[in-house]
N, CA, C and O of each residue as an XYZ file, in Angstrom:
272
protein
N      -7.323     -2.272    -12.465
C      -6.451     -1.834    -11.542
C      -6.872     -0.615    -10.268
O      -6.841      0.565    -10.617
N      -7.165     -0.870     -9.161
C      -7.196     -0.062     -8.410
C      -6.589      1.052     -7.761
O      -5.544      1.102     -8.409
N      -6.475      2.449     -6.516
C      -5.981      2.952     -6.215
C      -6.112      2.768     -4.715
O      -7.269      3.035     -4.390
N      -5.507      2.481     -3.872
C      -6.165      1.528     -2.134
C      -4.824      2.497     -1.623
O      -3.638      2.452     -1.950
N      -5.382      3.164     -0.909
C      -4.596      3.300      0.529
C      -4.871      3.298      1.957
O      -5.947      3.222      2.551
N      -3.857      3.383      2.322
C      -3.506      1.720      3.279
C      -2.504      1.751      3.773
O      -1.542      2.205      3.154
N      -2.348      1.156      5.398
C      -0.910      1.443      6.020
C      -0.061     -0.198      6.280
O      -0.222     -1.418      6.314
N       0.707      0.680      6.386
C       1.373     -1.471      5.793
C       3.251     -0.970      6.626
O       3.690      0.142      6.334
N       3.995     -1.779      7.448
C       5.674     -1.844      7.829
C       6.630     -2.298      6.555
O       6.419     -2.983      5.554
N       7.252     -1.915      6.834
C       8.260     -2.015      5.793
C       8.878     -2.920      5.035
O       9.522     -2.834      3.989
N       8.308     -4.585      6.353
C       9.117     -5.474      5.441
C       8.025     -5.576      4.751
O       8.371     -5.677      3.574
N       6.535     -5.614      4.864
C       5.726     -5.943      4.045
C       5.978     -4.882      2.475
O       6.254     -5.387      1.386
N       5.857     -3.835      2.634
C       6.062     -2.852      1.666
C       7.282     -3.543      0.220
O       7.473     -3.561     -0.996
N       7.738     -3.958      1.400
C       9.102     -3.730      0.297
C       8.801     -5.437     -0.423
O       9.167     -5.848     -1.524
N       8.175     -6.025      0.436
C       7.487     -8.009     -0.375
C       6.438     -7.323     -1.438
O       6.366     -8.090     -2.398
N       5.840     -6.508     -1.583
C       4.392     -6.190     -1.886
C       5.275     -5.483     -3.666
O       5.102     -6.040     -4.750
N       6.220     -4.105     -3.446
C       6.800     -4.357     -3.901
C       7.979     -5.029     -5.153
O       8.114     -4.611     -6.302
N       8.646     -6.049     -4.564
C       9.503     -7.048     -5.457
C       8.590     -7.636     -6.147
O       8.588     -7.460     -7.365
N       7.277     -8.743     -5.332
C       6.582     -9.209     -5.944
C       5.195     -8.326     -7.204
O       4.066     -8.785     -7.381
N       5.585     -7.424     -7.678
C       5.144     -6.987     -8.266
C       3.429     -6.602     -7.925
O       2.527     -6.500     -8.757
N       3.356     -6.466     -6.698
C       2.339     -6.505     -6.435
C       1.674     -4.988     -5.985
O       0.582     -4.839     -5.436
N       2.610     -3.934     -6.361
C       2.138     -2.244     -6.567
C       2.918     -1.936     -8.073
O       4.067     -1.883     -8.510
N       1.639     -1.784     -8.517
C       2.383     -1.019     -9.913
C       3.149      0.392    -10.132
O       4.153      0.847    -10.679
N       1.875      0.852     -9.243
C       3.208      2.402     -8.736
C       2.409      3.124     -7.614
O       1.212      3.138     -7.329
N       4.174      4.075     -6.760
C       3.457      4.688     -5.521
C       3.390      5.944     -5.800
O       4.249      6.581     -6.410
N       1.649      6.646     -5.062
C       1.938      7.857     -5.594
C       2.046      8.437     -4.293
O       2.364      9.626     -4.268
N       1.900      8.005     -3.487
C       2.478      8.767     -2.423
C       2.736      8.086     -1.204
O       1.924      7.195     -0.956
N       3.585      8.249     -0.427
C       3.657      7.751      0.666
C       4.235      8.391      1.989
O       4.693      9.528      1.881
N       4.250      8.056      2.668
C       4.201      9.021      4.407
C       4.550      8.143      5.425
O       3.595      7.550      5.927
N       5.517      7.924      5.815
C       6.778      7.542      7.055
C       5.785      7.656      8.246
O       5.067      8.655      8.294
N       5.687      6.629      9.283
C       5.142      7.107     10.366
C       5.894      7.421     11.244
O       5.537      7.920     12.311
N       7.531      7.065     10.776
C       7.674      7.335     11.807
C       8.722      5.876     12.233
O       8.212      4.763     12.110
N      10.129      5.998     12.710
C      10.900      4.535     12.846
C      10.784      4.143     14.359
O      11.701      3.499     14.869
N       9.662      4.517     15.109
C       9.088      3.881     16.582
C       8.201      2.186     16.045
O       8.095      0.990     16.316
N       7.807      3.155     15.227
C       6.347      2.448     14.679
C       6.515      2.015     13.059
O       5.614      1.312     12.600
N       7.298      2.286     12.433
C       7.688      1.539     11.555
C       6.478      0.875     10.720
O       5.924     -0.189     10.444
N       6.468      2.158     10.532
C       4.906      1.992      9.333
C       5.409      3.056      8.719
O       6.325      3.854      8.919
N       3.693      2.674      7.056
C       3.686      3.703      5.868
C       2.818      3.958      5.899
O       2.350      3.034      6.564
N       1.686      4.858      5.595
C       0.835      4.860      5.270
C       0.607      5.505      3.528
O       0.593      6.690      3.194
N       0.485      4.575      2.847
C       0.922      4.017      0.814
C      -0.205      4.937      0.548
O      -0.866      5.450      1.451
N      -0.417      5.144     -0.778
C      -1.260      5.738     -1.571
C      -0.965      4.751     -3.229
O      -0.045      5.287     -3.847
N      -1.394      3.830     -3.784
C      -0.656      2.899     -4.234
C      -1.588      2.083     -6.087
O      -2.762      1.766     -5.891
N      -1.145      1.863     -7.368
C      -1.900      1.417     -7.749
C      -1.671     -0.067     -7.708
O      -0.576     -0.623     -7.628
N      -2.832     -0.620     -7.773
C      -2.855     -2.280     -6.989
C      -3.255     -2.828     -8.560
O      -3.983     -2.382     -9.447
N      -2.732     -3.557     -8.478
C      -3.561     -5.066     -9.846
C      -4.830     -5.817     -8.916
O      -4.848     -6.182     -7.741
N      -5.777     -5.865     -9.905
C      -6.943     -6.086     -8.884
C      -6.621     -7.741     -8.658
O      -7.237     -8.264     -7.730
N      -5.627     -8.662     -9.503
C      -5.291    -10.230     -9.025
C      -4.454    -10.153     -8.059
O      -3.865    -11.197     -7.778
N      -4.159     -8.980     -7.302
C      -2.995     -8.979     -6.084
C      -3.834     -8.430     -5.043
O      -3.342     -8.446     -3.915
N      -5.625     -7.686     -5.249
C      -5.717     -6.839     -3.665
C      -5.583     -7.551     -2.628
O      -5.473     -6.982     -1.542
N      -5.545     -9.805     -2.757
C      -5.481     -9.920     -1.547
C      -4.568     -9.801     -1.206
O      -4.819     -9.788     -0.001
N      -3.238     -9.648     -1.296
C      -2.310    -10.246     -0.767
C      -1.637     -8.685     -0.310
O      -0.693     -8.588      0.474
N      -2.342     -7.474     -0.982
C      -2.267     -5.899     -0.545
C      -3.016     -6.400      1.125
O      -2.423     -6.318      2.201
N      -4.483     -6.925      0.910
C      -4.935     -6.727      1.961
C      -4.694     -7.463      3.101
O      -5.185     -6.928      4.095
N      -3.908     -8.868      3.395
C      -3.352     -9.979      4.134
C      -2.470     -8.752      4.328
O      -3.011     -8.167      5.267
N      -1.595     -8.170      4.019
C       0.132     -7.222      4.427
C      -0.376     -6.143      5.190
O       0.060     -5.790      6.286
N      -1.411     -5.582      4.502
C      -2.207     -4.137      4.926
C      -2.170     -4.133      6.898
O      -2.809     -5.086      7.343
N      -1.596     -3.314      7.891
C      -2.476     -2.963      9.090
C      -3.446     -2.927      9.049
O      -3.978     -3.430     10.039
N      -4.089     -2.550      8.340
C      -5.494     -1.827      8.519
C      -6.392     -1.781      6.913
O      -5.771     -1.800      5.850
N      -7.583     -1.734      6.964
C      -7.971     -2.671      5.586
C      -8.183     -1.815      4.981
O      -8.888     -0.974      5.539
N      -7.742     -1.510      3.566
C      -7.277     -0.963      2.703
C      -8.494      0.065      1.872
O      -9.013     -0.742      1.101
N      -8.893      0.840      1.745
C      -9.619      1.345      0.869
C      -9.457      2.641     -0.586
O      -8.791      3.662     -0.416
N      -9.883      2.467     -1.378
C     -10.528      2.528     -2.628
C      -9.891      4.256     -2.403
O     -10.233      4.865     -1.389
N      -9.000      4.900     -3.398
C     -10.164      6.448     -3.686
C      -9.430      6.359     -4.787
O      -8.780      5.423     -5.253
N      -9.661      7.746     -5.244
C      -9.483      8.294     -6.524
C      -8.668      8.877     -6.587
O      -8.381      9.521     -5.578
N      -7.673      9.029     -7.986
C      -6.408      9.894     -8.208
C      -6.708     11.080     -8.447
O      -7.892     11.159     -8.772
N      -6.138     12.136     -8.437
C      -5.470     12.096     -7.109
C      -6.859     12.525     -6.362
O      -7.989     12.770     -6.785
N      -6.159     12.502     -4.825
C      -7.791     12.528     -3.812
C      -6.722     13.556     -2.658
O      -6.073     12.868     -1.870
N      -6.547     14.952     -2.549
C      -5.902     15.252     -1.961
C      -6.396     15.746     -0.698
O      -5.610     16.166      0.150
């Protein structure tokens, strides 16, 4: 498992969470209603990395948790 930081829209975040792709949300920042995007720091299963990358608005980056 890896901790990733990535930007994702609301619909894709719901799909990732509902599909069990995200094990745990560590931090989420709402970028506002107009943008409909969140910056998410989450623990992701290795077998679901491709799905997270496909649904992300940017290239996810690996982070060490906690990173302040």
